[in-house]
PAZAPA-4460 file (N, C-alpha, C; in steps of 0.05 Angstrom, whole numbers, plus 32768, in hexadecimal, padded with zeros to 4 digits):
% residues 152
    n_x    n_y    n_z   ca_x   ca_y   ca_z    c_x    c_y    c_z   seq   type   mol
   7D63   7B86   8BDD   7D58   7B78   8BC7   7D68   7B5E   8BC3     1      M     A
   7D5B   7B47   8BBE   7D6A   7B2F   8BBA   7D77   7B30   8B9F     2      P     A
   7D90   7B25   8B9D   7D9E   7B24   8B85   7DB4   7B10   8B86     3      R     A
   7DBE   7B08   8B70   7DD4   7AF6   8B6D   7DED   7B05   8B67     4      R     A
   7E04   7AFB   8B6F   7E1E   7B07   8B67   7E22   7B23   8B73     5      G     A
   7E1C   7B27   8B8C   7E1D   7B41   8B98   7E37   7B45   8BAA     6      S     A
   7E4A   7B34   8BA7   7E62   7B37   8BB7   7E6F   7B52   8BB2     7      A     A
   7E75   7B61   8BC7   7E7F   7B7C   8BC3   7E9C   7B7C   8BB8     8      A     A
   7EA1   7B91   8BA9   7EBC   7B94   8B9E   7EC8   7BAC   8BAD     9      A     A
   7EE3   7BAB   8BB1   7EF0   7BC0   8BBF   7F00   7BD0   8BAA    10      V     A
   7EFC   7BEA   8BAA   7F08   7BFC   8B97   7F22   7C08   8BA1    11      A     A
   7F24   7C0B   8BBB   7F3A   7C1A   8BC7   7F3E   7C12   8BE4    12      F     A
   7F57   7C0D   8BEC   7F5C   7C05   8C07   7F73   7C17   8C12    13      V     A
   7F6F   7C22   8C2A   7F84   7C31   8C36   7F8B   7C24   8C51    14      A     A
   7FA4   7C20   8C57   7FAB   7C13   8C70   7FB1   7C29   8C84    15      F     A
   7FA2   7C27   8C9A   7FA5   7C3A   8CB0   7FBC   7C31   8CC2    16      A     A
   7FC0   7C41   8CD7   7FD5   7C3A   8CEA   7FCF   7C20   8CF7    17      A     A
   7FE4   7C10   8CFD   7FE0   7BF7   8D09   7FD9   7BE2   8CF5    18      G     A
   7FC9   7BCF   8CFD   7FC2   7BB8   8CEA   7FA6   7BB9   8CE1    19      S     A
   7F9B   7BD2   8CDF   7F80   7BD4   8CD5   7F7E   7BDF   8CB9    20      T     A
   7F6E   7BD2   8CA8   7F6A   7BDC   8C8D   7F51   7BEC   8C8D    21      A     A
   7F51   7C05   8C83   7F38   7C15   8C7F   7F30   7C10   8C62    22      V     A
   7F1A   7C05   8C5E   7F10   7BFF   8C44   7EFE   7C14   8C3B    23      V     A
   7F03   7C20   8C24   7EF3   7C36   8C18   7EE8   7C2C   8BFD    24      R     A
   7ED1   7C37   8BF4   7EC5   7C30   8BDC   7ED3   7C3D   8BC4    25      T     A
   7EDE   7C55   8BC8   7EED   7C63   8BB4   7EFE   7C78   8BC1    26      A     A
   7F13   7C81   8BB4   7F24   7C96   8BC1   7F13   7CAE   8BC8    27      P     A
   7F18   7CB8   8BE1   7F0B   7CD0   8BEA   7EF0   7CCC   8BF8    28      G     A
   7EE5   7CB3   8BF6   7ECC   7CAE   8C03   7ED1   7CA5   8C20    29      E     A
   7EBC   7CA5   8C30   7EBF   7C9D   8C4C   7EC5   7C7E   8C4E    30      G     A
   7ED1   7C77   8C64   7ED7   7C5A   8C69   7EBC   7C4C   8C6D    31      A     A
   7EBB   7C34   8C62   7EA2   7C23   8C66   7EA8   7C0C   8C78    32      V     A
   7EC1   7C06   8C7E   7EC7   7BF0   8C90   7EE3   7BF3   8C9A    33      A     A
   7EE7   7BEA   8CB3   7F02   7BE7   8CBD   7F04   7BCB   8CC6    34      Q     A
   7F18   7BBC   8CBC   7F1B   7BA0   8CC2   7F3A   7B9C   8CC7    35      V     A
   7F41   7B89   8CD7   7F5D   7B83   8CDA   7F69   7B7C   8CBE    36      P     A
   7F81   7B84   8CB9   7F8D   7B7E   8CA0   7F91   7B61   8C9C    37      A     A
   7F94   7B52   8CB1   7F99   7B34   8CB0   7F80   7B26   8CBC    38      K     A
   7F68   7B2E   8CB8   7F51   7B21   8CC3   7F4D   7B06   8CB7    39      A     A
   7F46   7AF3   8CC8   7F41   7AD7   8CC0   7F26   7ACE   8CCC    40      T     A
   7F1D   7AB8   8CC3   7F05   7AAC   8CCE   7F07   7AA3   8CEB    41      V     A
   7F1F   7AA4   8CF6   7F24   7A9D   8D12   7F1F   7AB5   8D24    42      L     A
   7F1A   7ACD   8D17   7F17   7AE5   8D27   7EFA   7AEA   8D30    43      D     A
   7EE8   7AD7   8D2D   7ECC   7ADB   8D36   7EBD   7AEF   8D24    44      G     A
   7EB9   7AE8   8D0B   7EAF   7AFB   8CF8   7E91   7AF9   8CF3    45      V     A
   7E83   7AE8   8D02   7E66   7AE4   8D01   7E5C   7AE1   8D1D    46      Y     A
   7E41   7AE2   8D21   7E36   7ADE   8D3A   7E27   7AC3   8D3A    47      T     A
   7E22   7AB8   8D52   7E12   7A9F   8D55   7DF6   7AA3   8D4A    48      R     A
   7DEA   7ABA   8D4F   7DD0   7ABF   8D45   7DCF   7ABF   8D27    49      E     A
   7DE3   7ACA   8D1A   7DE5   7ACA   8CFD   7DE8   7AAD   8CF2    50      Q     A
   7DF8   7A9C   8CFF   7DFB   7A82   8CF8   7DE2   7A72   8CFA    51      A     A
   7DD2   7A78   8D10   7DB8   7A6B   8D14   7DA5   7A72   8CFC    52      A     A
   7DA5   7A8B   8CF4   7D95   7A93   8CDC   7D9F   7A83   8CC3    53      R     A
   7DB9   7A81   8CC1   7DC5   7A73   8CAB   7DBE   7A56   8CAA    54      G     A
   7DBC   7A49   8CC2   7DB5   7A2D   8CC3   7D99   7A28   8CB8    55      R     A
   7D87   7A3B   8CBF   7D6B   7A39   8CB5   7D6B   7A3D   8C97    56      V     A
   7D79   7A50   8C8C   7D7A   7A55   8C6E   7D87   7A3D   8C61    57      R     A
   7D9D   7A31   8C6D   7DA9   7A19   8C62   7D96   7A02   8C60    58      Y     A
   7D86   79FE   8C74   7D72   79E8   8C74   7D5F   79EC   8C5D    59      A     A
   7D57   7A04   8C58   7D43   7A0A   8C44   7D4F   7A0A   8C28    60      M     A
   7D67   7A12   8C24   7D72   7A17   8C09   7D89   7A06   8C02    61      S     A
   7D97   79FA   8C13   7DB0   79ED   8C0C   7DB3   79CF   8C14    62      C     A
   7DA4   79C7   8C26   7DA7   79AC   8C31   7D9F   7996   8C1E    63      S     A
   7D8D   799C   8C0B   7D85   7988   8BF8   7D9C   797E   8BE8    64      A     A
   7DAF   798F   8BE2   7DC7   7988   8BD2   7DDF   7980   8BE4    65      C     A
   7DE4   7991   8BF9   7DFC   798E   8C0A   7DF6   797E   8C23    66      H     A
   7DDD   7974   8C27   7DD6   7963   8C3D   7DD3   7972   8C56    67      Q     A
   7DC1   7967   8C68   7DBB   7975   8C81   7DD3   7979   8C93    68      D     A
   7DE6   7967   8C92   7DFE   796A   8CA3   7E16   7976   8C94    69      M     A
   7E11   7983   8C7E   7E24   7990   8C6D   7E3A   797D   8C63    70      L     A
   7E33   7964   8C60   7E46   794F   8C59   7E4A   794C   8C3A    71      T     A
   7E38   7959   8C2B   7E3A   7957   8C0D   7E33   793B   8C03    72      G     A
   7E37   7937   8BEA   7E31   791E   8BDB   7E47   791B   8BC6    73      T     A
   7E44   7906   8BB6   7E58   7902   8B9F   7E56   791A   8B8C    74      D     A
   7E3F   7928   8B8B   7E3C   793D   8B78   7E41   7959   8B84    75      T     A
   7E3A   795C   8B9E   7E3C   7976   8BAB   7E4F   7974   8BC3    76      F     A
   7E62   7988   8BC4   7E77   7985   8BD8   7E6D   798A   8BF5    77      P     A
   7E7B   797F   8C07   7E76   7983   8C23   7E7B   79A0   8C2A    78      A     A
   7E6C   79AB   8C3D   7E6F   79C8   8C45   7E7A   79CA   8C62    79      L     A
   7E81   79B3   8C6D   7E8D   79B2   8C87   7EA2   799C   8C87    80      A     A
   7EB8   79A0   8C96   7ECD   798D   8C97   7EE6   7996   8C89    81      G     A
   7EFA   7985   8C8A   7F14   798A   8C7F   7F14   7992   8C61    82      D     A
   7F05   7983   8C51   7F04   7989   8C33   7EFA   79A6   8C30    83      D     A
   7EE6   79AF   8C3E   7EDC   79CA   8C3B   7EF2   79DE   8C42    84      F     A
   7EFD   79DA   8C59   7F12   79EC   8C63   7F29   79EE   8C50    85      V     A
   7F32   79D7   8C46   7F4A   79D7   8C34   7F42   79E5   8C18    86      M     A
   7F29   79E2   8C0F   7F20   79EE   8BF7   7F20   7A0C   8BF9    87      R     A
   7F1B   7A17   8C11   7F18   7A34   8C15   7F31   7A41   8C23    88      W     A
   7F43   7A31   8C2D   7F5A   7A3B   8C3C   7F6A   7A4F   8C2B    89      E     A
   7F71   7A65   8C38   7F7F   7A7C   8C2C   7F70   7A8B   8C17    90      E     A
   7F56   7A88   8C16   7F44   7A97   8C05   7F34   7AA9   8C18    91      R     A
   7F26   7ABC   8C0D   7F17   7AD0   8C1C   7EF9   7AC9   8C1F    92      K     A
   7EEC   7AD3   8C32   7ECF   7ACF   8C34   7EC1   7ADB   8C1B    93      L     A
   7ECC   7AF0   8C11   7EC1   7AFC   8BF8   7EC0   7AE7   8BE2    94      E     A
   7ED3   7AD5   8BE1   7ED4   7AC1   8BCC   7EBC   7AAD   8BD0    95      D     A
   7EB8   7AA5   8BEA   7EA2   7A93   8BEF   7E88   7AA0   8BE9    96      L     A
   7E85   7AB9   8BF1   7E6C   7AC7   8BEB   7E67   7AC8   8BCE    97      L     A
   7E7B   7ACF   8BBE   7E78   7AD0   8BA1   7E70   7AB5   8B95    98      R     A
   7E7C   7A9F   8BA0   7E76   7A83   8B96   7E58   7A7E   8B9C    99      K     A
   7E4F   7A82   8BB4   7E33   7A79   8BBB   7E1F   7A8C   8BAF   100      I     A
   7E25   7AA5   8BAB   7E11   7AB7   8BA0   7E0E   7AB4   8B81   101      T     A
   7E23   7AAB   8B74   7E22   7AA9   8B57   7E1F   7A8C   8B4D   102      T     A
   7E25   7A78   8B5E   7E24   7A5C   8B54   7E13   7A4A   8B65   103      Q     A
   7E06   7A53   8B7A   7DF6   7A41   8B8A   7DD9   7A4A   8B8A   104      M     A
   7DC6   7A3A   8B86   7DCA   7A1E   8B7C   7DD2   7A20   8B5E   105      P     A
   7DDC   7A0B   8B52   7DE6   7A0B   8B38   7DD2   7A16   8B23   106      P     A
   7DB8   7A11   8B28   7DA4   7A1B   8B15   7D9E   7A39   8B18   107      D     A
   7DAB   7A46   8B2B   7DA7   7A63   8B2E   7D8C   7A6B   8B3A   108      G     A
   7D7E   7A58   8B46   7D63   7A5F   8B4F   7D60   7A6C   8B6A   109      S     A
   7D77   7A71   8B78   7D75   7A7D   8B93   7D7E   7A9A   8B92   110      L     A
   7D6D   7AAC   8B98   7D74   7AC8   8B9B   7D6E   7AD1   8BB7   111      A     A
   7D82   7ADA   8BC6   7D7F   7AE1   8BE1   7D8B   7AFD   8BE7   112      L     A
   7D80   7B0B   8BFB   7D8D   7B23   8C03   7DAA   7B1E   8C0C   113      P     A
   7DBB   7B31   8C0A   7DD8   7B2D   8C12   7DDB   7B22   8C2E   114      D     A
   7DCB   7B2C   8C40   7DCE   7B23   8C5C   7DC8   7B06   8C60   115      Q     A
   7DB5   7AFB   8C50   7DAF   7ADE   8C53   7DC6   7ACC   8C48   116      E     A
   7DD3   7AD6   8C33   7DEB   7AC8   8C28   7E00   7AC8   8C3F   117      W     A
   7E04   7ADE   8C4C   7E18   7AE0   8C61   7E10   7ACE   8C79   118      L     A
   7DF6   7ACD   8C7F   7DED   7ABB   8C94   7DF4   7A9E   8C8E   119      D     A
   7DF2   7A96   8C75   7DFA   7A7B   8C6C   7E19   7A77   8C71   120      L     A
   7E28   7A8A   8C6A   7E45   7A89   8C6E   7E4A   7A87   8C8C   121      I     A
   7E3C   7A95   8C9D   7E40   7A94   8CBA   7E3A   7A78   8CC3   122      A     A
   7E26   7A6B   8CB9   7E20   7A50   8CC1   7E36   7A3D   8CB8   123      Y     A
   7E41   7A40   8CA0   7E57   7A30   8C97   7E70   7A33   8CA9   124      L     A
   7E75   7A4C   8CB1   7E8B   7A51   8CC4   7E87   7A43   8CDE   125      L     A
   7E6F   7A46   8CE9   7E68   7A38   8D02   7E6B   7A19   8CFE   126      E     A
   7E61   7A0E   8CE9   7E62   79F2   8CE5   7E7F   79E7   8CE2   127      A     A
   7E91   79F9   8CDA   7EAD   79F2   8CD7   7EBE   79FB   8CEF   128      N     A
   7EB0   7A00   8D05   7EBD   7A05   8D1F   7ECC   7A20   8D21   129      R     A
   7EC5   7A33   8D11   7ED0   7A4E   8D14   7EC1   7A5C   8D29   130      Y     A
   7ECF   7A6C   8D3A   7EC1   7A7A   8D50   7EAF   7A91   8D48   131      P     A
   7E99   7A93   8D57   7E87   7AAA   8D53   7E93   7AC2   8D61   132      A     A
   7E89   7ADA   8D59   7E93   7AF2   8D65   7E7B   7B04   8D6D   133      G     A
   7E80   7B1D   8D71   7E6D   7B30   8D7A   7E5E   7B3E   8D64   134      A     A
   7E69   7B3F   8D4B   7E5D   7B4D   8D34   7E57   7B38   8D1E   135      E     A
   7E3F   7B3C   8D11   7E39   7B2B   8CFB   7E48   7B31   8CE2   136      P     A
   7E4B   7B1E   8CD0   7E55   7B23   8CB6   7E42   7B37   8CA8   137      L     A
   7E4C   7B4B   8C9A   7E3C   7B5E   8C8D   7E44   7B61   8C70   138      A     A
   7E32   7B68   8C5F   7E3B   7B6E   8C44   7E4E   7B85   8C42   139      P     A
   7E61   7B82   8C2F   7E74   7B99   8C2C   7E90   7B8F   8C28   140      G     A
   7EA2   7BA2   8C24   7EBE   7B9C   8C1D   7ECE   7B8E   8C33   141      P     A
   7EC6   7B8D   8C4B   7ED5   7B80   8C61   7ED8   7B62   8C5A   142      A     A
   7EC5   7B56   8C4B   7EC7   7B3A   8C44   7EE0   7B34   8C34   143      L     A
   7EEB   7B48   8C26   7F02   7B45   8C16   7F1B   7B40   8C27   144      H     A
   7F1A   7B47   8C41   7F32   7B45   8C51   7F31   7B2E   8C65   145      W     A
   7F1A   7B1F   8C65   7F18   7B08   8C79   7F1F   7AEF   8C6B   146      I     A
   7F35   7AE3   8C74   7F41   7ACB   8C68   7F39   7AB1   8C77   147      E     A
   7F36   7A9C   8C66   7F31   7A82   8C72   7F4C   7A77   8C7B   148      F     A
   7F4D   7A6B   8C92   7F63   7A5C   8C9C   7F59   7A44   8CA9   149      V     A
   7F6A   7A30   8CB0   7F62   7A18   8CBD   7F57   7A1F   8CDA   150      K     A
   7F42   7A12   8CE2   7F39   7A16   8CFE   7F4D   7A0B   8D12   151      P     A
   7F4C   7A16   8D29   7F5F   7A0C   8D3F   7F54   79F3   8D4C   152      R     A
***
C-alpha cells in the first residue's frame, strides 16, 4: 500500500561472527536481513534494472523540480554530483529514504509503494556513479547499515 514516511526502524541488532550484522525486528524473532556491518553504497546495493525503473519514476515525479539531468535549480538541490555526495556522505540510505518519503515533494502529494521509493534511490545511486550489484535495494532494516561514501 502506498504511504509516506515508511522508512523501517531497527529495534534490535545482533552481530554475528565475522563482519556481518544480523538485523532482527525484536529480541527472539527471526533474522530479517544479513548485511555487512560496514556496508557502503560502493558495495553494489541496487541492480541496473531497479535503477532503470527509478529513472522512469524520476521523470514522472521528480524532474519538474530537480531537472531532467538531476542538476537542480536555485530552489531545488541537485541530485547528482559533488554537492549531492557531500550532503549525504557518512549518512545512511535509511536517512535518504526517510527524507524523500516524508518531504518530497514539499507539498506531500506523492504517495508511492516502498519499492518505488527504493527504485528512485537506485537511480540516484547510478546517476552518482555508484556500482550496481546482483540484488536490488529492498525495504527493511538493512538500509540502516548502508552508508554513503564518495564514489571511486
